[in-house]
N, C-alpha and C positions, 0 to 999 in steps of 0.2 A: 484599512481593514483588510483582513485576509479571510477568504472563504475556501473551503475544501468540500467537494462533493464526490462521494464514492458511488460507483455503480458496477453492475456486472455480476453480482452475486446471485445465488439461487441454488436449487437442489441439483445434485449431480451424483452419478454412481461412482463407486470406487474405481480407480483407473482412468476416469475421465478427466476432462480439462475445463477450466474456466479462465476467462480473462477479466480481471478487475481493472477499473479505470478510476482515476482521481483527477478531477478537473479543478485547477487552482486559479484563483484570481486575487487581486489586491492592487493597491495603489501606494507608491509607484509600481509599475510592472517589474517583475523580477522572476527569474526562474529559480524557484525555491528548492533547497535541499529538502527532500521528503522521506518519510519512513512509513512503512507498512507495519502495523501492529495487528494482533488478533487476540481475542479473548473468548474462551469457551466457558460455559456455565460452571461455576465452582472452581475455576482455575484462574491464576493470575494472568494479567495481560503480558504478552510477550512480543518482543521485536521479531519480525519476520524478515524484513529487508530494508535497506536504505539505498537511496539514490541521490547523488548530488546534482547540482545544476547542469553539469556537463555529461552526466550519464554514468559516472562511476558508481558501482554497486557493491553492496555487501549483503550477506545472507546468513540467517541462522543455520546452524548445522542441520537442523531437522528438515530443512527444505532445499538444501544445496543439491543441485543436479535436477531438481524438479520444478522449481520456481525461477522465473526470470523477470527482473524489473527492467523497464525501459521507459523512454519518454519521447515526446514530440513537443518541443518547446514552441514551435509555431502554432500549435493548437492548445497550449497551456494544459497538457495532459501528461500524466504518468500512468504507467500500466504495471500490472502484475500478472504475468502469464503463469498459470498454475497447471502443471501437468502431473499425470500419475497421482491423482488425488487419493488420499487415504481418509478413512473415517476420523482419524485423529486430527485432520485438518479442519474439521467442523468447528466453526467459530464465527463471531462477528469480526469482520476485518475493517480496520480503520486506517485512514490516511492522516498523517500528522506532520507538521513542520518539524524539521530536524535542525535544531539550533545547537551551537552557533553556526551560522552560515555566512562565510566571509563576503559573499557577493551581495547579500541582502541583510546587512547587519541590524537593521531596524526591526526585523521580524521577530515576534515572540512565539510562544507556544499556541498552536491552534490545532484542533481536532475536527475531522469530519464526523458526520453522524453514524457512519458505518454502513456496511452492506453484509448481509448474512450469507454464509456459505455452509451448506449442509451436504455432507458426503455420506451416502448410504452404501452399505456392503451388500 
């Protein structure tokens, strides 16, 4: 089984910062490739960032230069540091397994429950 639990969301003013966390677990233990998605009301879900098991990252154009994904494998944690937040960043943010992942090939698609980020101007 695989479990993903997001945390760190909340209200923030435009220009501010938040750090989201995604704690992952499963058996056997493996450092999953993970992706951050977000979905705002009335909009389609979109990919924000991806991070593989070794820390290689990719970003959507809309967040490049503002968001940074990282991880601490010893703590089974991935992070999304969000700086210079804008109202259009308001969304529910989700952590998701990013498949296929060569180092953990048995892993399927799993989503966390999400954490809400609300950016006010």
